[in-house]
C-alpha positions as CSV (number, residue, x, y, z in Angstrom):
1,M,-0.2,0.0,0.0
2,H,1.3,3.2,-0.9
3,P,2.2,5.3,2.3
4,K,0.5,8.3,1.6
5,W,-2.8,6.4,1.0
6,H,-1.7,4.4,4.0
7,A,-2.0,7.5,6.0
8,F,-4.9,8.7,4.8
9,L,-6.9,5.9,5.3
10,T,-5.7,5.7,9.0
11,D,-6.5,9.3,9.5
12,R,-10.2,8.2,8.6
13,T,-10.7,5.5,11.6
14,A,-9.3,2.5,9.0
15,T,-8.0,-1.1,10.6
16,I,-5.5,-2.0,8.3
17,E,-4.1,-5.3,8.2
18,A,-2.0,-7.7,5.8
19,N,-1.8,-4.4,3.2
20,G,-5.6,-4.3,3.1
21,V,-8.7,-2.4,5.3
22,T,-10.5,-4.5,7.7
23,H,-12.8,-2.0,8.9
24,F,-13.3,1.5,9.7
25,G,-14.4,1.0,13.3
26,D,-17.9,-1.0,13.0
27,P,-17.9,-3.8,10.8
28,A,-21.4,-4.6,11.5
29,T,-22.7,-1.3,10.4
30,E,-20.3,-1.4,7.3
31,L,-21.8,-4.7,6.8
32,A,-25.5,-3.7,6.5
33,A,-24.3,-0.6,4.5
34,V,-24.4,-2.6,1.7
35,E,-27.8,-3.7,1.3
36,Q,-29.0,0.4,1.5
37,E,-26.3,2.4,1.4
38,T,-23.5,3.3,-1.6
39,I,-19.9,1.9,-0.1
40,I,-16.9,3.0,-1.3
41,C,-14.1,0.5,-0.4
42,D,-10.3,0.6,-0.7
43,L,-8.8,-2.8,-2.7
44,S,-5.3,-2.7,-1.6
45,H,-5.9,-6.3,-0.5
46,R,-5.9,-7.0,-4.1
47,G,-2.2,-6.7,-5.6
48,L,-1.3,-5.7,-9.1
49,L,1.3,-7.2,-11.3
50,H,2.5,-5.4,-14.3
51,I,3.6,-7.4,-17.4
52,A,5.2,-5.6,-20.4
53,G,7.6,-5.9,-23.1
54,E,7.9,-7.1,-26.8
55,D,6.9,-10.2,-26.1
56,A,4.7,-10.1,-23.4
57,A,1.2,-11.2,-25.6
58,E,3.4,-14.3,-26.6
59,F,4.2,-14.9,-23.1
60,L,1.0,-14.8,-21.3
61,Q,-0.6,-16.7,-24.3
62,G,1.1,-19.9,-23.9
63,Q,0.7,-19.5,-19.2
64,L,-3.2,-18.1,-19.0
65,T,-6.3,-19.8,-19.7
66,N,-8.2,-16.8,-21.8
67,D,-7.1,-15.4,-25.0
68,V,-4.5,-13.0,-24.3
69,E,-4.9,-12.1,-28.2
70,Q,-8.1,-11.0,-28.0
71,L,-8.0,-8.4,-25.0
72,L,-9.1,-5.3,-26.6
73,E,-7.8,-2.4,-24.8
74,N,-11.1,-0.9,-23.1
75,N,-11.6,-4.2,-21.8
76,S,-10.6,-7.1,-18.9
77,H,-11.7,-10.4,-19.0
78,L,-10.4,-13.4,-16.3
79,S,-8.1,-15.4,-17.0
80,A,-6.5,-18.5,-15.2
81,Y,-2.7,-19.8,-14.4
82,C,-3.0,-23.2,-14.2
83,D,-0.3,-26.2,-13.3
84,H,0.4,-29.2,-15.9
85,K,-2.6,-31.0,-14.1
86,G,-5.2,-28.1,-15.0
87,R,-5.3,-27.1,-11.4
88,I,-5.4,-23.3,-10.4
89,L,-2.6,-21.6,-9.2
90,A,-3.7,-18.0,-9.4
91,L,-6.8,-16.1,-11.1
92,F,-6.8,-12.8,-12.6
93,R,-9.0,-9.9,-13.6
94,M,-6.6,-8.8,-16.2
95,W,-6.4,-5.4,-18.2
96,R,-4.0,-4.5,-21.4
97,S,-2.6,-1.1,-22.4
98,G,-0.7,-1.6,-25.8
99,D,2.0,-4.3,-25.3
100,S,1.5,-4.4,-21.0
101,F,-0.9,-6.0,-19.4
102,H,-2.6,-5.5,-16.0
103,L,-2.8,-8.7,-13.7
104,E,-4.9,-8.1,-10.5
105,L,-5.2,-11.1,-7.5
106,P,-5.0,-11.4,-4.2
107,Q,-2.1,-9.7,-2.3
108,E,-1.3,-12.7,-1.1
109,L,-0.4,-14.5,-4.1
110,V,1.9,-12.0,-5.8
111,E,5.2,-13.1,-5.1
112,A,4.5,-17.1,-5.6
113,T,3.0,-16.2,-8.8
114,I,5.8,-13.7,-10.0
115,K,8.5,-16.3,-9.1
116,R,6.7,-19.2,-10.9
117,L,5.9,-16.9,-14.0
118,T,9.8,-15.9,-14.0
119,M,11.0,-19.3,-13.9
120,F,9.2,-19.8,-17.9
121,L,10.6,-16.4,-19.0
122,L,13.1,-17.8,-20.9
123,R,14.3,-15.9,-23.8
124,S,11.2,-14.0,-23.9
125,Q,11.5,-10.0,-24.3
126,A,9.5,-9.3,-21.2
127,T,9.5,-7.8,-17.6
128,I,7.0,-8.8,-14.1
129,E,7.0,-6.2,-11.6
130,D,5.0,-5.7,-8.9
131,H,2.7,-2.5,-8.8
132,S,0.8,-2.9,-6.0
133,S,1.9,0.1,-4.5
134,E,2.3,2.0,-8.1
135,A,-1.5,3.4,-8.1
136,V,-4.7,3.3,-5.8
137,R,-7.4,0.8,-6.0
138,L,-10.7,1.5,-4.3
139,G,-14.3,0.3,-5.5
140,V,-17.6,2.6,-5.2
141,A,-20.9,0.3,-5.5
142,G,-24.5,0.9,-4.8
143,A,-27.6,2.6,-6.3
144,Q,-26.1,5.9,-6.3
145,A,-22.5,4.6,-7.7
146,K,-23.1,5.8,-11.3
147,T,-24.8,8.9,-10.3
148,L,-21.8,9.9,-8.1
149,L,-19.3,9.0,-10.2
150,E,-19.8,10.0,-13.7
151,V,-19.8,13.8,-12.1
152,H,-15.8,12.9,-12.3
153,Y,-15.6,10.2,-15.3
154,S,-17.2,9.0,-18.2
155,L,-18.5,5.3,-17.5
156,P,-18.4,1.9,-19.1
157,D,-21.7,1.0,-20.2
158,K,-21.1,-3.1,-20.1
159,E,-19.9,-5.0,-17.3
160,N,-16.1,-5.8,-17.6
161,R,-15.3,-3.0,-19.9
162,Y,-13.2,0.3,-18.6
163,V,-12.9,4.0,-19.7
164,E,-9.4,5.6,-19.4
165,K,-8.8,9.5,-18.4
166,G,-5.5,9.9,-18.6
167,P,-4.1,7.4,-15.7
168,V,-7.4,6.9,-14.1
169,R,-9.2,3.6,-14.9
170,V,-12.8,3.1,-14.1
171,T,-13.8,-0.7,-14.6
172,R,-17.5,-1.5,-14.5
173,L,-17.4,-5.3,-12.6
174,P,-20.1,-7.7,-12.6
175,G,-22.8,-8.0,-10.6
176,E,-26.5,-6.9,-9.9
177,E,-25.5,-3.6,-7.8
178,Q,-23.9,-1.0,-9.8
179,R,-20.2,-1.7,-9.1
180,Y,-16.9,0.3,-10.1
181,E,-13.2,-0.4,-9.9
182,I,-10.8,2.6,-10.1
183,H,-7.5,2.9,-10.4
184,A,-5.9,5.9,-9.9
185,P,-2.2,7.9,-8.6
186,V,-2.6,8.5,-4.9
187,D,-3.4,12.2,-4.9
188,T,-6.1,11.7,-7.5
189,A,-7.6,8.6,-5.4
190,I,-7.5,11.0,-2.1
191,E,-9.5,13.8,-4.1
192,L,-11.9,11.6,-5.2
193,W,-12.8,9.7,-2.1
194,R,-13.0,13.0,0.1
195,S,-15.7,14.0,-3.1
196,L,-17.5,11.3,-2.4
197,A,-17.2,10.9,1.4
198,D,-20.8,12.5,1.7
199,N,-22.6,10.1,-0.2
200,T,-21.0,6.8,0.5
201,H,-20.2,4.9,3.8
202,P,-16.5,3.5,4.1
203,V,-16.1,0.1,4.4
204,G,-13.7,-2.8,4.8
205,R,-12.5,-5.6,2.3
206,G,-14.9,-8.1,3.7
207,V,-18.2,-5.8,2.6
208,W,-16.3,-6.3,-1.2
209,T,-15.8,-10.2,-0.8
210,L,-19.4,-10.0,-0.2
211,L,-20.2,-8.3,-3.3
212,D,-18.0,-10.9,-5.0
213,I,-19.8,-13.5,-3.5
214,R,-23.5,-12.7,-4.7
215,S,-22.3,-11.9,-8.4
216,V,-20.6,-15.5,-8.2
217,T,-17.6,-14.3,-9.1
218,P,-15.0,-16.8,-7.6
219,E,-11.2,-16.1,-6.0
220,V,-8.1,-18.4,-5.1
221,Y,-6.0,-18.1,-2.4
222,P,-2.9,-19.6,-1.1
223,L,-5.2,-22.2,0.7
224,T,-6.8,-23.3,-2.6
225,R,-4.0,-22.9,-5.2
226,E,-3.9,-26.2,-7.0
227,L,-7.6,-27.9,-5.7
228,F,-9.7,-26.2,-8.1
229,T,-9.7,-26.3,-12.4
230,P,-11.5,-23.4,-14.1
231,Q,-14.8,-25.2,-14.8
232,M,-15.1,-26.0,-11.1
233,L,-15.3,-21.9,-10.8
234,N,-17.6,-21.6,-13.6
235,L,-14.7,-19.7,-15.7
236,E,-15.7,-20.5,-19.2
237,V,-18.9,-19.3,-19.0
238,I,-17.6,-16.3,-17.4
239,D,-15.4,-15.4,-19.7
240,G,-12.5,-16.9,-18.6
241,V,-11.5,-19.5,-20.6
242,S,-11.0,-19.9,-24.2
243,F,-11.2,-23.0,-26.4
244,N,-10.4,-21.2,-29.4
245,K,-6.6,-20.3,-28.8
246,G,-3.1,-22.2,-28.5
247,C,-1.6,-24.2,-26.0
248,Y,-1.4,-23.2,-22.5
249,T,0.2,-25.0,-19.1
250,G,-3.1,-27.2,-18.0
251,Q,-4.5,-27.1,-21.4
252,E,-5.1,-30.4,-22.2
253,V,-7.0,-31.2,-19.2
254,V,-8.8,-28.2,-19.2
255,A,-10.0,-29.2,-22.7
256,R,-10.7,-32.7,-22.1
257,T,-13.0,-31.6,-19.0
258,Q,-14.7,-29.7,-21.3
259,F,-15.6,-31.9,-24.2
260,L,-15.5,-35.3,-23.2
261,G,-19.1,-35.2,-21.0
262,K,-20.9,-33.4,-18.4
263,I,-19.1,-31.0,-16.0
264,K,-19.6,-32.3,-12.7
265,R,-18.4,-29.8,-10.4
266,R,-20.0,-26.5,-10.2
267,T,-19.6,-23.1,-7.8
268,Y,-22.8,-21.7,-6.3
269,A,-23.6,-19.0,-3.9
270,A,-25.0,-20.5,-0.5
271,K,-25.9,-19.2,3.2
272,L,-24.6,-21.1,6.1
273,D,-25.5,-20.4,10.1
274,C,-22.7,-19.9,11.3
275,D,-21.0,-17.7,13.0
276,T,-17.4,-17.1,11.6
277,P,-16.8,-18.0,8.1
278,P,-14.8,-20.8,7.3
279,E,-11.4,-20.3,5.3
280,P,-11.2,-21.2,1.8
281,G,-10.6,-24.7,0.9
282,T,-13.1,-26.2,3.8
283,E,-14.2,-29.3,2.9
284,L,-18.2,-30.1,2.7
285,T,-20.0,-33.3,3.6
286,G,-22.9,-34.8,1.9
287,T,-25.7,-36.8,2.8
288,Q,-24.5,-39.7,1.0
289,A,-20.6,-39.0,1.5
290,T,-18.5,-42.2,2.0
291,A,-15.3,-41.7,4.5
292,G,-12.6,-39.5,2.9
293,Q,-14.7,-38.3,0.0
294,A,-15.8,-34.5,-0.1
295,A,-18.8,-33.5,-1.7
296,G,-17.3,-29.7,-2.1
297,R,-15.3,-27.1,-0.5
298,I,-15.8,-23.5,0.5
299,V,-14.0,-21.0,-2.2
300,T,-14.6,-17.8,-0.4
301,A,-16.9,-16.7,2.7
302,C,-17.9,-13.7,4.7
303,P,-20.4,-12.7,7.2
304,S,-23.6,-12.0,6.2
305,P,-26.0,-8.7,7.0
306,G,-28.8,-10.8,8.2
307,G,-27.0,-13.1,10.2
308,G,-24.7,-16.1,9.8
309,C,-22.4,-16.1,6.5
310,E,-22.6,-16.1,2.9
311,V,-20.1,-18.3,0.8
312,L,-19.5,-19.6,-2.6
313,A,-18.9,-23.5,-2.4
314,M,-17.8,-25.6,-5.0
315,V,-20.1,-28.8,-5.1
316,Q,-20.8,-32.0,-7.0
317,T,-24.0,-31.0,-9.1
318,S,-25.4,-34.6,-8.6
319,A,-24.6,-33.9,-4.5
320,R,-26.3,-29.8,-4.7
321,D,-29.4,-31.6,-6.6
322,N,-30.0,-34.4,-4.5
323,E,-28.4,-34.2,-1.3
324,T,-28.1,-31.8,1.7
325,L,-24.7,-30.6,2.3
326,R,-23.0,-29.4,5.5
327,L,-20.3,-27.7,6.6
328,G,-17.6,-30.2,7.8
329,G,-19.0,-33.0,9.5
330,V,-22.6,-34.8,9.3
331,D,-23.6,-32.6,12.4
332,G,-22.0,-29.1,10.7
333,P,-24.2,-26.5,9.7
334,M,-26.2,-26.9,6.4
335,L,-26.0,-25.0,3.1
336,E,-28.7,-22.9,1.4
337,F,-28.1,-23.0,-1.7
338,S,-28.9,-20.3,-4.5
339,D,-28.9,-20.0,-8.6
340,P,-25.7,-18.1,-9.9
341,P,-27.3,-14.7,-11.8
342,Y,-25.6,-16.4,-15.0
343,S,-26.0,-19.4,-16.9
344,L,-23.7,-22.6,-15.9
345,E,-25.0,-24.2,-19.9
346,Q,-21.8,-26.3,-20.8
347,I,-19.9,-24.7,-23.8
348,R,-19.1,-26.9,-26.8
349,P,-16.5,-26.8,-29.4
350,G,-17.0,-24.0,-32.0
351,S,-19.6,-22.3,-30.1
352,Q,-17.3,-19.6,-28.7
């Protein structure tokens, strides 16, 4: 986090841990604000990689699940970085600017991801740098988000699109809420935060996670590295995988999963009657479970304004449809699922 931004947030009663704001003094009120108010959130818990150079596009094309060559300069998309077994090591939201690419991911995965990507650079004319402290990242969401922001910037008209004005980038994120992510130099971010202060409620990172859960936008953390394939997290139906590009690490496994049968595991939003959000990767148990076999795992979780927790859970589709699924063992709290806000219809060859 930029030192000047850190000082600015601290002056506004922010509690900052692990490069991100956990709350502004009253977590319960901040959580409740998401239901009726427009919120503003520091996103410093999201790290930012910068990959640049004449070979940057070619290099990333051979590493990531999505088609880097088709990433337009006014669009962002999700893309996964997999191992040779097709298991996700990191999940990014990506933007392109000429020969440069910005890859956003949890701050906790930045160091490990740079180290692994660098191993495969070889003779490629490209550089990989941590730009997490170069620009401020903040989010604005709620009924008045569009009205408040369009006073300052032109706004993208579709999800995943962005608009740039000088060094400022505004991206519209998926979800039923009006939700925008802003990247800006620290002084610009401070000025924007001050201008929005009277009409927004500052919140910690957990509230932003809640909006990701409600939009069924998955995430990968250190505890869940190498646990999920792209299809388990619905990535191929939310523009996170291309089946028309060339080879990349894990491509054979991802393609085989897609085209040799029905996808058997998916990610859904659910509610849990529990006081403490479960850790990512926590196992779920079904009523027909056999010893040593989990029916699914928690992808991400956070407290719910109405009590209990809201989670994203990767589960066997047959178990979700035909069994009662519980957190941990057979006596754990039961998951109450909702349908995702997008179709899970399986993509077939040539349909992209």
